[in-house]
C-alpha positions as CSV (number, residue, x, y, z in Angstrom):
1,M,75.1,105.1,99.7
2,P,78.8,105.4,98.9
3,S,81.2,106.6,101.6
4,D,81.7,110.3,102.0
5,R,85.2,111.1,100.7
6,S,84.9,114.9,101.1
7,H,87.6,114.9,103.8
8,L,90.3,113.8,101.3
9,L,92.6,116.5,100.1
10,T,92.3,115.2,96.6
11,E,88.5,115.8,96.7
12,Q,88.4,119.3,98.1
13,L,87.9,122.6,96.4
14,N,90.9,124.4,95.2
15,P,90.5,128.2,96.0
16,R,93.0,129.1,93.3
17,S,90.9,127.8,90.5
18,V,87.3,128.5,91.5
19,D,86.8,130.9,88.6
20,I,88.9,129.0,86.1
21,D,85.9,128.6,83.7
22,T,85.9,132.4,83.3
23,R,89.6,132.7,82.4
24,S,91.3,133.1,79.1
25,T,93.3,130.2,77.6
26,Q,96.6,131.6,78.8
27,E,95.2,132.2,82.3
28,I,93.8,128.6,82.5
29,L,97.2,127.2,81.5
30,S,99.1,129.4,83.9
31,V,96.9,128.2,86.8
32,I,97.5,124.6,85.8
33,N,101.3,125.2,85.5
34,D,101.4,127.0,88.9
35,E,99.7,124.1,90.6
36,D,102.0,121.6,88.8
37,A,105.0,123.5,90.2
38,L,104.0,122.5,93.7
39,I,104.2,118.8,93.0
40,A,108.0,118.3,93.1
41,S,108.3,119.6,96.7
42,A,105.4,117.5,97.8
43,V,107.2,114.5,96.4
44,R,110.4,115.5,98.1
45,D,108.7,115.5,101.5
46,Q,108.1,111.8,101.0
47,I,111.7,110.9,100.0
48,Q,112.3,108.8,103.1
49,A,109.2,106.7,102.5
50,I,109.9,106.5,98.7
51,G,113.4,105.4,99.5
52,A,112.1,102.7,101.9
53,F,110.0,101.2,99.2
54,T,112.7,101.5,96.6
55,D,114.9,99.4,98.8
56,T,112.1,96.9,99.2
57,A,111.7,96.7,95.4
58,F,115.5,96.3,94.9
59,N,115.7,93.6,97.5
60,A,112.8,91.7,95.8
61,L,114.3,92.0,92.4
62,A,117.8,91.1,93.6
63,E,116.4,87.9,95.2
64,G,114.6,86.9,92.0
65,G,111.3,88.3,92.9
66,R,109.2,91.0,91.2
67,L,108.0,94.6,91.6
68,I,104.2,94.6,91.1
69,Y,102.1,97.7,90.7
70,L,98.4,97.5,91.6
71,G,95.8,100.2,90.7
72,A,92.6,101.3,89.1
73,G,91.8,104.0,86.6
74,T,94.6,106.6,86.2
75,S,96.6,105.0,89.0
76,G,96.5,101.6,87.3
77,R,97.4,103.0,83.9
78,L,100.4,104.7,85.3
79,G,101.6,101.5,87.0
80,V,101.2,99.6,83.8
81,L,103.1,102.3,81.9
82,D,106.0,102.3,84.3
83,A,106.2,98.5,84.3
84,S,106.1,98.4,80.5
85,E,108.9,100.9,80.1
86,C,111.5,98.9,82.2
87,P,112.4,96.3,79.6
88,P,113.3,98.7,76.8
89,T,115.1,101.1,79.2
90,F,117.0,98.6,81.4
91,Q,116.8,95.3,79.4
92,S,115.0,93.8,82.4
93,D,113.0,90.7,82.0
94,P,109.3,91.7,81.2
95,A,108.3,89.4,84.1
96,Q,110.3,91.4,86.7
97,V,108.1,94.5,86.9
98,L,104.4,94.0,86.4
99,G,101.4,96.3,86.4
100,I,97.9,95.0,87.3
101,I,94.9,97.3,86.6
102,A,91.3,96.8,87.6
103,G,89.4,95.7,84.6
104,G,92.4,94.1,82.9
105,D,94.2,95.4,79.8
106,S,91.1,96.7,78.2
107,A,90.9,99.3,81.0
108,L,94.0,100.9,79.6
109,R,91.9,102.3,76.8
110,K,88.4,102.1,78.0
111,S,87.3,103.3,81.4
112,S,86.4,100.5,83.8
113,E,86.2,102.5,87.0
114,H,83.3,100.4,88.4
115,K,85.8,97.5,88.8
116,E,87.7,99.4,91.5
117,D,84.9,98.9,94.0
118,D,85.6,95.1,94.3
119,P,88.0,94.5,97.3
120,S,88.7,91.0,96.0
121,G,89.0,92.1,92.3
122,A,92.8,91.7,92.3
123,H,92.9,88.3,94.1
124,R,92.6,86.1,91.1
125,E,95.4,87.8,89.1
126,L,97.7,87.9,92.1
127,D,97.1,84.2,92.7
128,S,97.6,83.4,89.0
129,I,101.1,85.0,89.0
130,G,101.9,83.3,92.2
131,V,102.6,86.4,94.3
132,G,104.6,85.5,97.4
133,P,107.5,86.3,99.8
134,N,110.0,87.3,97.2
135,D,107.7,90.0,95.7
136,A,107.2,93.7,96.4
137,V,103.6,94.9,95.7
138,L,102.8,98.6,95.5
139,G,99.2,99.6,95.6
140,I,98.5,103.0,93.9
141,A,95.4,104.9,94.9
142,A,95.3,108.7,94.8
143,G,92.7,109.0,97.6
144,G,94.0,105.9,99.4
145,T,90.5,104.4,99.6
146,T,90.2,102.2,96.5
147,P,88.8,98.8,97.6
148,F,90.5,97.0,94.6
149,V,93.9,98.3,95.7
150,L,93.4,98.0,99.5
151,G,92.0,94.5,99.1
152,G,94.8,93.6,96.7
153,I,97.7,94.6,99.0
154,E,95.9,92.9,102.0
155,H,95.8,89.7,99.9
156,A,99.4,90.1,98.7
157,K,100.5,90.5,102.4
158,S,98.6,87.4,103.4
159,R,100.7,85.5,100.8
160,G,103.9,86.8,102.3
161,A,104.7,89.7,99.9
162,S,106.2,93.0,101.0
163,T,103.7,95.8,100.5
164,G,103.4,99.5,100.0
165,L,100.7,102.0,99.3
166,L,101.2,105.2,97.2
167,C,98.5,107.9,97.7
168,C,98.2,111.6,97.4
169,T,96.5,112.5,100.6
170,P,97.3,111.9,104.3
171,I,95.7,108.7,105.6
172,E,96.2,106.2,108.4
173,Q,98.6,103.5,107.3
174,P,96.6,100.3,106.6
175,A,97.6,97.3,108.7
176,S,98.5,95.3,105.5
177,C,100.9,98.1,104.2
178,D,104.6,97.9,105.2
179,V,105.4,101.3,103.6
180,L,103.0,104.3,103.2
181,I,103.9,107.0,100.6
182,A,101.5,109.8,101.1
183,V,102.3,112.7,98.7
184,Q,100.2,115.7,99.7
185,T,99.4,117.2,96.3
186,G,96.4,119.2,97.6
187,P,93.2,120.0,95.9
188,E,93.0,119.5,92.1
189,I,92.5,122.3,89.6
190,I,89.3,120.6,88.6
191,T,87.8,119.3,91.8
192,G,88.5,115.6,92.2
193,S,90.3,115.2,88.8
194,T,93.2,113.1,90.2
195,R,94.5,112.4,86.7
196,M,96.1,115.9,87.0
197,K,98.3,116.8,90.0
198,A,97.9,113.4,91.7
199,G,98.6,111.7,88.4
200,T,101.7,113.8,87.9
201,A,103.0,113.0,91.4
202,T,102.3,109.3,90.9
203,K,104.3,109.3,87.7
204,L,107.2,111.0,89.4
205,V,107.2,108.5,92.3
206,L,107.0,105.5,90.1
207,N,109.9,106.8,88.0
208,M,111.9,107.1,91.2
209,I,111.1,103.7,92.5
210,S,111.8,101.7,89.3
211,T,114.8,103.8,88.3
212,G,116.3,103.7,91.7
213,A,115.9,99.9,92.0
214,M,117.4,99.4,88.5
215,I,120.4,101.6,89.3
216,K,121.0,99.6,92.4
217,L,120.8,96.4,90.3
218,G,123.7,97.7,88.1
219,K,121.6,98.6,85.1
220,V,123.3,102.0,84.9
221,H,127.0,102.9,84.7
222,G,127.7,106.4,85.8
223,N,124.6,108.0,84.5
224,L,124.7,106.0,81.2
225,M,122.0,103.6,80.1
226,V,124.5,100.8,79.5
227,D,122.0,97.9,79.8
228,L,120.9,98.7,76.3
229,R,120.5,96.5,73.2
230,A,120.3,98.4,69.9
231,T,117.3,97.0,68.1
232,N,116.3,100.0,65.9
233,D,118.0,103.1,64.5
234,K,117.2,105.3,67.5
235,L,118.7,102.8,69.9
236,R,121.7,102.2,67.6
237,D,122.4,105.9,67.6
238,R,122.0,106.1,71.4
239,A,124.2,103.0,72.0
240,A,127.0,104.4,69.7
241,R,126.9,107.8,71.6
242,I,127.2,105.9,74.9
243,L,130.2,104.1,73.7
244,C,131.8,107.3,72.4
245,M,131.2,109.0,75.8
246,D,132.4,106.1,77.9
247,L,135.3,104.9,75.8
248,G,136.4,108.1,74.1
249,I,136.2,106.6,70.6
250,D,134.8,108.1,67.4
251,R,131.3,107.4,66.1
252,G,132.5,105.1,63.3
253,E,134.5,103.0,65.6
254,A,131.6,102.8,68.0
255,F,129.3,101.3,65.4
256,V,132.0,98.7,64.5
257,L,132.4,97.7,68.1
258,L,128.6,97.7,68.6
259,D,128.2,95.3,65.7
260,R,130.9,93.0,67.1
261,A,128.9,93.0,70.5
262,H,125.6,92.1,68.7
263,G,124.2,95.5,69.5
264,M,124.8,95.2,73.3
265,V,126.5,98.1,75.1
266,K,127.8,96.4,78.2
267,P,129.7,93.6,76.4
268,A,131.0,96.3,74.0
269,I,132.5,98.3,76.8
270,V,134.1,95.2,78.4
271,M,135.5,94.0,75.0
272,R,137.1,97.4,74.4
273,R,138.5,98.1,77.9
274,L,139.7,94.5,78.5
275,G,140.7,93.5,75.0
276,V,138.5,90.4,75.0
277,R,136.1,88.8,72.6
278,F,132.3,88.9,72.9
279,E,131.9,85.5,74.5
280,A,134.5,86.3,77.2
281,A,132.9,89.6,77.9
282,E,129.5,88.0,78.3
283,A,130.9,85.3,80.6
284,L,132.6,87.9,82.8
285,L,129.4,90.0,83.1
286,A,127.4,86.9,84.0
287,K,130.0,86.1,86.7
288,C,129.5,89.7,88.1
289,D,125.7,89.6,88.0
290,G,125.7,92.0,85.0
291,R,127.4,94.8,86.9
292,L,129.8,96.5,84.6
293,S,131.9,98.3,87.2
294,R,132.4,95.0,89.1
295,A,133.4,93.2,85.9
296,L,136.0,95.9,85.0
297,D,137.3,96.4,88.5
298,G,137.4,92.6,89.3
299,H,139.4,91.9,86.1
300,R,141.9,94.7,87.0
301,G,142.3,93.2,90.5
302,S,142.8,89.6,89.3
């Protein structure tokens, strides 16, 4: 028989939605929205733990390691989603933030929940990517009990990686877990449907971790997405607006500058502010580890 998980908050009955099947459409949606409104404060209660793992992820990335998400079902899909959005948002190397899901990529579209019961299910993929001391591995499991996830972080820890576990119910911290993030989202609107409140909380936390780490890596200037390469019309428009806001130039001038910088925002800003050519701007940014503020301030102080 499977383990009894009825003690987990994510599996308990929500008294505020017991009659939801008798409600009107507007009433159903209001109940869902009211429950969703509770999530942000539950996430805030875990800011210290989220911050601890964000620093762990930043340190790993700064030392040439990786941030690796590990999950099954909804949790795995959210990890893969966050990892896949880092390159287009921050121009990060696709190998820097990775998502591993039980069942592989096919599980992104077709349910493979039975794969989550194998505690050694993630071992082969972790071994194939050479997980080790420079990496930060975050297991994601709404109820905190998924064997695929717990076995995966235990294996990653045995190979020297830093580890964390993100769940949505209070649990005892596993021995193989360096940082426990336990967001108490409470019972789901539909009992046990953790794609809802737990899923929303998970998305919020993953956004915080990856965005926080990338900001600390110098991928953002002020609150502008400066590590951007304009490869389509939407991104060309965004890049031009960033240049207008940061440099105080008009839209036409921004596009001319962007073309001279091969569609790259950071070199464009350096070129304009320091009066240098593209190659010199690229070299200066490389010398400053890609940090725009350091490149501009260092040049002024030289």
